[in-house]
C-alpha positions as CSV (number, residue, x, y, z in Angstrom):
1,X,-61.5,38.7,-168.7
2,X,-62.9,39.8,-165.4
3,X,-63.2,43.3,-164.6
4,X,-63.9,44.7,-161.2
5,X,-66.9,46.7,-161.0
6,X,-66.5,50.6,-159.9
7,X,-67.4,52.1,-156.4
8,X,-71.3,53.2,-156.3
9,X,-71.3,56.3,-155.2
10,X,-74.7,57.5,-153.7
11,X,-74.9,60.3,-151.0
12,X,-77.5,60.1,-148.0
13,X,-77.0,56.2,-148.4
14,X,-76.2,53.8,-146.3
15,X,-72.6,51.7,-147.5
16,X,-70.8,48.7,-146.1
17,X,-67.4,49.1,-146.2
18,X,-64.2,47.0,-145.4
19,X,-60.5,47.2,-145.5
20,X,-57.2,45.5,-144.8
21,X,-53.9,45.9,-143.4
22,X,-51.1,45.5,-146.4
23,X,-49.2,42.7,-144.5
24,X,-51.9,40.1,-144.5
25,X,-52.0,39.0,-148.3
26,X,-51.2,35.8,-149.0
27,X,-50.8,33.0,-151.7
28,X,-54.0,31.7,-150.3
29,X,-56.1,35.0,-149.6
30,X,-55.0,36.0,-153.2
31,X,-56.5,32.7,-154.7
32,X,-60.4,33.6,-152.8
33,X,-59.9,36.9,-154.3
34,X,-59.5,35.4,-157.5
35,X,-61.6,32.7,-157.3
36,X,-64.3,33.0,-160.1
37,X,-66.4,30.0,-159.5
38,X,-67.6,31.6,-156.2
39,X,-70.2,34.1,-156.2
40,X,-69.2,37.4,-154.5
41,X,-71.1,36.8,-151.3
42,X,-69.0,33.3,-150.7
43,X,-66.1,34.7,-152.0
44,X,-66.2,37.9,-149.4
45,X,-67.7,35.7,-146.6
46,X,-64.7,32.9,-147.1
47,X,-61.9,35.8,-147.0
48,X,-63.2,37.4,-143.9
49,X,-63.4,34.4,-142.2
50,X,-59.7,34.1,-143.4
51,X,-59.1,36.8,-141.9
52,X,-61.2,36.5,-138.6
53,X,-58.6,33.7,-138.0
54,X,-55.0,34.7,-139.9
55,X,-51.9,36.8,-138.0
56,X,-50.6,38.4,-140.8
57,X,-50.7,42.1,-140.5
58,X,-52.8,42.0,-137.6
59,X,-51.3,45.0,-135.8
60,X,-54.3,46.9,-134.5
61,X,-54.8,45.6,-131.2
62,X,-54.1,47.1,-127.4
63,X,-53.8,50.8,-127.3
64,X,-53.7,51.2,-131.4
65,X,-57.8,50.2,-131.0
66,X,-58.9,53.3,-129.4
67,X,-56.6,55.0,-131.7
68,X,-57.9,53.8,-134.9
69,X,-61.3,54.8,-133.4
70,X,-60.6,58.0,-132.3
71,X,-59.5,58.9,-135.7
72,X,-62.4,57.3,-137.6
73,X,-64.9,58.9,-135.4
74,X,-63.9,62.6,-135.3
75,X,-64.8,63.5,-139.3
76,X,-68.2,61.9,-139.2
77,X,-70.4,64.7,-139.0
78,X,-68.6,66.4,-142.8
79,X,-67.8,63.2,-144.6
80,X,-70.2,60.2,-143.3
81,X,-72.0,58.9,-140.1
82,X,-70.9,55.8,-138.5
83,X,-73.7,53.7,-137.7
84,X,-71.2,51.0,-136.7
85,X,-67.8,49.9,-136.8
86,X,-65.6,47.1,-135.7
87,X,-62.2,47.3,-135.9
88,X,-60.5,43.8,-136.1
89,X,-56.2,42.9,-136.2
90,X,-56.1,43.2,-139.3
91,X,-59.0,44.5,-141.0
92,X,-62.1,46.9,-140.3
93,X,-65.9,47.0,-140.9
94,X,-67.6,50.0,-141.2
95,X,-71.0,50.6,-142.0
96,X,-72.0,54.8,-143.0
97,X,-74.4,57.0,-143.9
98,X,-72.4,58.4,-146.6
99,X,-72.6,62.5,-147.3
100,X,-69.6,62.9,-149.1
101,X,-67.9,60.7,-152.3
102,X,-67.0,56.9,-150.9
103,X,-63.1,57.8,-152.2
104,X,-62.9,60.7,-150.3
105,X,-64.7,59.0,-147.1
106,X,-62.1,56.6,-147.8
107,X,-58.6,58.0,-148.4
108,X,-59.6,60.5,-145.2
109,X,-59.8,56.9,-143.3
110,X,-57.0,55.7,-144.4
111,X,-54.4,58.0,-144.6
112,X,-54.9,59.1,-141.2
113,X,-54.8,55.9,-139.9
114,X,-52.0,55.1,-141.8
115,X,-50.1,58.1,-140.6
116,X,-50.8,57.3,-136.6
117,X,-50.1,53.2,-136.8
118,X,-47.2,53.5,-138.9
119,X,-45.8,55.8,-136.5
120,X,-46.6,54.0,-133.2
121,X,-45.2,50.8,-135.1
122,X,-42.2,52.4,-136.4
123,X,-43.4,51.3,-139.7
124,X,-42.9,53.2,-143.0
125,X,-44.8,52.8,-146.6
126,X,-48.3,51.6,-147.0
127,X,-50.3,50.3,-144.5
128,X,-53.4,49.7,-145.8
129,X,-53.8,47.3,-148.9
130,X,-55.0,49.2,-151.9
131,X,-58.7,49.2,-152.8
132,X,-61.6,48.3,-150.4
133,X,-65.2,46.5,-150.4
134,X,-68.0,48.7,-150.7
135,X,-72.1,47.6,-150.8
136,X,-74.6,49.8,-150.8
137,X,-77.5,48.8,-148.4
138,X,-80.9,47.7,-150.3
139,X,-83.5,47.9,-148.1
140,X,-84.2,47.4,-144.2
141,X,-82.9,43.6,-143.9
142,X,-79.8,44.2,-145.7
143,X,-78.9,46.8,-142.7
144,X,-80.0,44.6,-140.1
145,X,-77.7,41.8,-141.6
146,X,-74.6,43.7,-142.1
147,X,-75.3,45.6,-138.8
148,X,-75.4,42.5,-137.0
149,X,-72.5,40.6,-139.0
150,X,-70.5,44.3,-138.1
151,X,-71.4,44.0,-134.4
152,X,-70.8,40.1,-134.0
153,X,-67.6,40.2,-136.0
154,X,-65.2,40.4,-133.2
155,X,-67.1,37.9,-130.9
156,X,-67.4,35.1,-133.8
157,X,-63.8,35.9,-134.0
158,X,-63.2,35.1,-130.5
159,X,-61.5,38.2,-129.4
160,X,-61.3,38.4,-125.5
161,X,-61.6,42.6,-126.0
162,X,-64.4,42.5,-128.2
163,X,-66.5,45.1,-126.6
164,X,-63.5,48.0,-127.0
165,X,-63.4,46.6,-130.9
166,X,-67.1,47.9,-131.7
167,X,-68.9,51.4,-132.0
168,X,-72.2,51.7,-132.4
169,X,-74.6,54.4,-132.8
170,X,-77.1,53.0,-130.8
171,X,-75.1,52.0,-128.1
């Protein structure tokens, strides 16, 4: 039986994190998530490609982009440092340097953004899907690959407002 691996919690290390809206889940996405014939890397690539083209749960547009970005950046000094952030319409990618427990970081980000987005959208209940994807950065090459992936994600998805969707510590 397939068992999900625990999240790796390494303070002072870099983490690649992705989480997505609850309403973007459909049959095809569930099938991809559970396809054990695919390597984790290929499975995540296919999921991200599907999300980039899906309109399901695509709530984070126009004025909501800046609200989400502000919330994520406001807590970074105590819990984490944002290296790069990409806010897609139905998911978020973040590369951070972790200063506190990963679960605490994700809970803080998801709770505050969900409250703000639900209020703006007149929604109630869960905004984000349970759980998240995380990967500890292994080396400089991996760091560069993840950084470039996050930076280019909204460009690859052909989002006209891609520049508003990306924050980078280096720009």
